[in-house]
C-alpha positions in Angstrom: -99.1 57.7 181.7 -97.3 60.3 183.9 -99.2 61.6 186.9 -100.5 65.0 185.9 -100.2 66.2 189.4 -96.5 65.5 189.8 -93.4 67.2 188.4 -89.8 66.3 188.7 -87.6 69.2 190.0 -84.1 69.3 188.5 -81.1 71.4 189.6 -78.1 71.7 187.3 -79.3 68.7 185.4 -79.6 66.5 188.4 -82.8 65.2 190.0 -83.5 67.2 193.1 -87.1 66.6 194.2 -90.6 65.7 193.4 -93.3 68.4 193.3 -96.9 67.3 193.9 -100.1 69.2 193.5 -102.5 67.9 196.2 -106.3 67.7 195.7 -106.6 70.8 197.8 -104.5 72.7 195.3 -101.7 73.0 197.8 -98.2 72.0 196.8 -95.9 69.4 198.4 -92.1 68.9 197.8 -90.1 65.8 198.6 -86.3 66.0 198.2 -84.8 62.9 196.6 -82.5 60.5 198.4 -79.8 61.5 196.0 -80.2 65.2 196.9 -80.1 64.4 200.6 -76.9 62.4 200.1 -75.3 64.9 197.8 -76.0 68.1 199.7 -76.9 67.0 203.2 -79.7 67.8 205.6 -80.3 71.6 206.1 -78.2 72.6 203.1 -79.9 75.1 200.8 -78.9 74.4 197.2 -82.3 75.3 195.8 -83.3 78.3 198.0 -82.4 79.9 201.2 -86.0 79.4 202.3 -86.1 75.7 201.4 -83.5 73.7 203.3 -83.1 70.1 202.4 -85.0 67.7 204.6 -86.2 64.1 204.6 -89.7 65.4 205.6 -92.4 66.5 203.1 -92.3 70.2 202.6 -95.7 72.1 202.5 -95.2 75.7 203.3 -96.0 79.3 202.1 -92.2 79.6 201.3 -92.5 76.7 198.8 -95.6 78.2 197.2 -93.9 81.6 197.0 -90.6 80.3 195.7 -92.4 78.7 192.8 -94.7 81.6 192.2 -91.8 84.0 192.0 -90.3 82.0 189.1 -93.2 83.1 187.0 -94.1 86.5 185.3 -96.3 88.9 187.2 -99.4 90.8 186.3 -100.8 90.8 182.8 -98.0 88.8 181.2 -98.7 85.9 183.5 -102.4 86.2 182.8 -101.8 86.0 179.1 -99.7 82.8 179.5 -102.4 81.3 181.7 -105.1 82.0 179.1 -102.9 80.8 176.2 -102.3 77.5 177.9 -105.6 77.0 179.6 -104.1 77.2 183.1 -106.3 78.2 186.0 -105.3 81.7 187.3 -102.9 81.6 190.2 -101.8 78.0 189.6 -98.0 78.0 189.6 -97.9 74.2 189.2 -100.0 74.2 186.0 -97.9 76.9 184.4 -94.5 75.4 185.4 -95.6 72.1 184.0 -95.7 73.9 180.6 -93.0 76.5 180.7 -90.8 75.3 183.6 -88.0 73.7 181.7 -86.2 77.1 181.4 -86.4 79.3 184.4 -84.2 81.8 186.3 -81.2 80.0 187.8 -80.5 76.3 187.2 -83.9 74.9 188.3 -86.1 73.0 185.8 -89.4 71.2 185.9 -90.5 68.2 183.8 -93.2 65.5 183.9 -92.0 62.4 185.8 -89.7 60.1 183.8 -88.6 62.8 181.4 -85.1 64.3 181.6 -85.0 68.0 180.7 -82.4 67.4 178.0 -80.7 70.0 175.9 -83.9 71.1 174.1 -84.0 72.6 170.6 -83.1 75.9 169.1 -85.1 77.3 166.2 -83.1 79.8 164.3 -84.9 83.1 163.6 -84.7 85.5 160.7 -84.3 89.2 161.4 -87.9 89.7 160.4 -89.1 87.1 162.8 -87.1 88.6 165.7 -88.4 92.1 164.9 -92.0 90.9 164.8 -91.6 89.0 168.1 -90.2 92.1 169.9 -92.5 94.5 168.1 -95.7 92.6 169.1 -94.9 92.4 172.9 -96.7 92.1 175.3 -98.6 89.9 172.9 -96.6 86.7 172.5 -96.6 85.5 168.9 -94.2 82.6 168.6 -92.5 81.5 165.4 -94.1 78.6 163.5 -96.5 78.1 166.4 -93.7 76.9 168.6 -94.6 76.8 172.3 -93.4 79.3 175.0 -91.2 77.0 177.1 -89.3 79.6 179.2 -90.2 81.5 182.3 -88.8 84.6 184.0 -90.2 86.7 186.7 -91.1 90.4 186.5 -93.8 92.8 185.4 -92.4 94.2 182.2 -93.0 92.3 178.9 -89.9 90.5 177.7 -88.9 87.6 175.6 -86.1 85.1 176.2 -83.9 84.2 173.2 -80.6 82.5 172.5 -77.7 84.1 170.8 -76.3 82.0 167.9 -73.4 83.6 166.1 -74.7 87.0 164.8 -78.3 86.0 165.0 -81.0 84.7 167.4 -82.9 81.5 168.0 -86.1 80.6 169.8 -85.4 78.2 172.7 -87.9 75.4 173.0 -88.3 72.0 174.8 -86.1 73.5 177.6 -83.3 74.8 175.5 -81.2 77.4 177.3 -81.8 81.1 176.6 -78.9 83.5 176.8 -80.5 87.0 176.7 -83.7 88.7 177.6 -85.1 91.4 175.3 -87.3 94.0 176.9 -88.8 96.7 174.8 -89.8 100.2 175.9 -93.4 99.8 177.2 -95.9 100.9 174.7 -98.7 101.8 177.1 -99.3 102.1 180.8 -95.8 103.5 181.3 -94.9 105.2 184.6 -91.5 106.4 183.6 -90.6 107.6 180.1 -87.5 106.3 178.4 -87.1 103.5 181.0 -84.9 101.3 178.9 -82.5 104.1 178.2 -82.3 104.8 181.9 -81.7 101.2 182.7 -79.0 100.7 180.1 -77.2 103.8 181.2 -77.4 102.8 184.9 -75.9 99.4 184.2 -73.0 101.1 182.3 -72.6 103.6 185.2 -72.4 100.8 187.7 -69.8 98.9 185.8 -67.7 102.1 185.3 -67.9 102.6 189.0 -66.5 99.2 189.6 -69.7 97.4 190.6 -70.8 94.1 189.2 -73.8 94.6 186.8 -75.5 92.8 184.0 -74.3 93.6 180.5 -76.9 95.3 178.3 -77.2 97.3 175.1 -80.0 99.1 173.3 -81.2 97.8 169.9 -83.8 98.8 167.3 -86.3 96.1 166.3 -88.1 97.4 163.3 -88.7 100.8 164.9 -89.3 99.6 168.4 -86.4 100.1 170.8 -85.5 97.5 173.4 -82.8 96.7 175.9 -81.0 93.5 175.3 -79.6 92.0 178.5 -77.1 89.2 178.8 -78.2 86.6 181.4 -75.7 86.5 184.2 -77.0 83.1 185.3 -75.9 81.5 182.0 -72.1 81.0 181.9 -70.1 79.1 179.4 -73.1 77.3 178.0 -74.3 76.1 181.4 -77.0 77.2 183.9 -75.8 78.7 187.2 -78.2 78.9 190.1 -79.6 82.1 191.7 -82.8 83.3 193.4 -84.2 86.8 194.2 -84.5 88.1 197.7 -88.3 87.5 197.6 -87.6 83.8 197.1 -84.8 83.7 199.6 -87.0 85.2 202.3 -90.3 83.4 201.3 -92.0 86.7 200.3 -94.9 86.9 197.9 -94.3 88.9 194.7 -97.2 91.2 195.7 -95.2 92.1 198.9 -91.9 92.9 197.1 -91.8 96.4 198.5 -90.9 96.3 202.2 -93.1 98.1 204.6 -91.5 99.7 207.7 -90.3 96.6 209.6 -91.4 95.8 213.1 -88.4 93.5 213.7 -85.2 93.0 211.7 -85.5 94.4 208.1 -85.1 92.4 205.0 -81.6 93.6 204.3 -80.5 92.4 207.8 -82.3 89.1 207.2 -80.4 88.6 204.0 -77.1 89.6 205.6 -77.7 87.2 208.5 -79.4 84.2 206.9 -77.6 84.2 203.6 -74.4 85.3 205.5 -74.6 82.1 207.5 -74.5 80.1 204.3 -72.1 82.4 202.5 -68.9 81.4 200.7 -67.3 84.4 202.4 -69.4 86.3 205.0 -67.4 89.5 204.9 -67.5 89.6 201.1 -71.3 89.1 201.0 -71.8 91.9 203.5 -69.6 94.3 201.6 -71.1 93.5 198.3 -74.6 93.9 199.7 -73.7 97.3 201.1 -72.1 98.4 197.8 -75.2 97.5 195.8 -77.6 99.1 198.3 -75.5 102.2 198.4 -75.3 102.5 194.6 -79.1 102.2 194.4 -79.6 104.9 197.1 -77.1 107.2 195.4 -78.7 107.0 192.0 -82.3 107.3 193.3 -83.5 103.9 192.3 -87.1 103.9 193.5 -87.6 100.3 192.3 -84.9 98.4 194.3 -87.4 96.0 195.8 -87.0 92.3 196.8 -87.3 91.0 193.3 -84.6 93.3 192.0 -81.8 91.9 194.1 -80.6 88.3 193.8 -78.3 85.8 195.4 -76.1 83.4 193.5 -76.1 79.8 194.9 -72.9 77.8 194.4 -72.7 74.1 193.6 -72.3 73.3 197.3 -75.2 75.6 198.4 -73.0 78.6 199.3 -74.4 82.1 198.8 -73.0 85.3 197.3 -74.5 88.5 195.8 -75.6 88.5 192.2 -74.8 91.4 189.9 -76.9 94.5 189.7 -79.9 94.4 187.2 -83.2 96.1 186.6 -81.9 99.4 188.1 -82.7 103.0 187.1 -82.8 106.4 188.7 -86.6 106.5 188.5 -87.0 108.7 191.6 -85.0 111.5 189.8 -87.3 111.3 186.8 -90.7 110.7 188.5 -90.5 112.0 192.1 -93.5 110.0 193.3 -91.2 106.9 193.2 -90.0 107.7 196.7 -90.1 104.1 198.1 -86.6 102.6 198.1 -87.9 99.1 198.0 -86.2 98.1 201.3 -85.9 99.7 204.7 -82.5 101.1 205.5 -82.0 101.4 209.2 -85.8 101.9 209.4 -86.1 104.4 206.6 -87.8 103.5 203.2 -88.2 107.0 201.7 -85.5 108.0 199.2 -86.0 111.7 200.1 -84.7 111.0 203.6 -82.2 108.1 203.3 -78.7 109.3 204.0 -75.2 107.8 204.2 -75.7 107.6 208.0 -78.7 105.3 207.4 -76.6 103.1 205.2 -73.7 102.9 207.7 -76.0 102.1 210.6 -77.8 99.5 208.6 -74.5 97.7 207.8 -73.3 98.0 211.4 -76.5 96.1 212.3 -75.3 93.3 210.1 -72.0 93.1 211.9 -69.9 95.3 209.6 -67.4 97.4 211.6 -68.5 101.1 211.5 -65.3 102.5 210.1 -65.4 99.9 207.3 -69.1 100.6 206.5 -68.3 104.4 206.3 -65.4 103.7 204.0 -67.5 101.5 201.7 -70.3 104.0 201.4 -67.9 106.9 200.6 -66.0 104.6 198.2 -69.2 103.8 196.2 -70.4 107.4 196.2 -67.1 108.8 195.0 -66.8 106.1 192.4 -70.2 107.0 191.0 -69.2 110.7 190.9 -66.1 109.8 188.9 -67.9 107.3 186.6 -70.4 109.9 185.5 -67.6 111.5 183.6 -67.0 108.4 181.5 -70.6 107.3 181.1 -72.3 109.3 178.4 -76.1 109.7 178.6 -78.5 109.9 175.7 -80.0 113.3 175.2 -83.4 112.0 176.3 -82.1 111.0 179.8 -79.2 113.5 180.2 -81.3 115.4 182.8 -80.5 112.7 185.4 -76.7 113.2 185.3 -76.5 116.4 187.5 -79.0 115.1 190.1 -77.0 111.8 190.4 -73.8 113.8 190.7 -75.3 115.9 193.5 -76.5 112.9 195.4 -73.1 111.2 195.0 -71.3 114.2 196.4 -73.9 114.4 199.3 -73.5 110.8 200.2 -69.7 111.0 200.1 -69.7 113.8 202.6 -72.5 112.6 204.9 -70.8 109.5 206.1 
C-alpha cells in the first residue's frame, strides 16, 4: 500500500522530488538524486524560492508554494468539503487534484506515473450546465475534479477537442479555463468584458497577453482563456510572483515595503537566473507600465508570473487577469505592488515607474523610453480595440492616462 503521507512530485513528466506530510502536519520535500544530477545544486527548475539541494526542505516557502497551486477562498473550501479534506491542508487536496496544476508540476501517490490521463468528451448541454452551475462544481457522470488552478474567481478547466470540449481526468492536460461573470458578491460589474477587452488591448499594443474570448453558455456569459502554459500538447512550467517570493496568497497585495520592494526582488532574484537579464527587466517594466496606465487595481503578486525554462532559466509570462478596475470602481486604488515606494494608483506616475526600473539596474534613459513607448502604444491601440457598450466608459479615461504617462516621463 502506498504511504498516504507521501507524494511524488513530477516536473515535465520526470520525477523531481518526494513530498512528505509529517505527523505535525508540516511538509518536507526531498529532491531526487536524478533531479540533483540533471539540474545541479542551487538550480531552481521548480520555483525561484525552492533551489535544489541534497538537504531536506522544510520551510514557509515550501508550504506557500504548494498552497498557491490551489484555489483560494470559497472555491477551495468547496473542494475540501467535497473530498473530505481538512481545511488548510494543501497536501490532502493535492493528493486528489494535483495531477493537473499550473505549470508543469504534478503530484501522484508513490509508484504511480502521472501518465496521459483520460479525456471525457462533453456535449454542448453538459458544458453549458457545468459553466452555468459555477461556483458549484457538478462534474459529468460523477467524474472527479482532478485539476487545480489558483485564484479567487470560480472557474473550470476543460480541454479543447476539435470544435468541442472534454473533461480532463486522471491528470489529463487541460487547455483552457472558463470563468463566468460572477453571479453574486461581485465588486466590479461586467468584469469578464473588461478582462477580455484589456487582453485584446495589450496584444494590440504589442505586449504579450493570454488569448481570450467571450462565449455564451446557455445564457451565462463567460471568458474563455487559452492556457499559455500549455504549448503544442505539452506542459510548460511557470509560477506566480507569490510562489517565486515565498509569499502567502493572503498577502498577495504588497504593503509599503521597508526594504526592497517585490518588483525589485523579482528583477534581482529572477534576473540572476534569467535567460536574458536585460530582456526580463524590460518585459517586467512593460507589463507594470501597462497595468499602471490602464488603472489595474488588481495587479497583485498572483497576477504576474514567471516562465521557467527546461534548464531553470526565468523569463516573464504573458499578461493575464488584467482589467481597468480602478477606472470602474475608484475604491480599487491599490496597485498590488509598490512602485518606487508608491502603491496608490491615484499617485503613481511615470516618474515612479522610471525610478523603480533604475533601482533594478535599468539605465534611466532606457527606462524612460520604455515607459513612453508603452503609454503611446496603448493610446494608439485604443483606436483598434473596440469596447462593448457596457464597458465603453473606460476608453476615454485609459486614453487620458496613456497621454499623461507618455508626457510625464
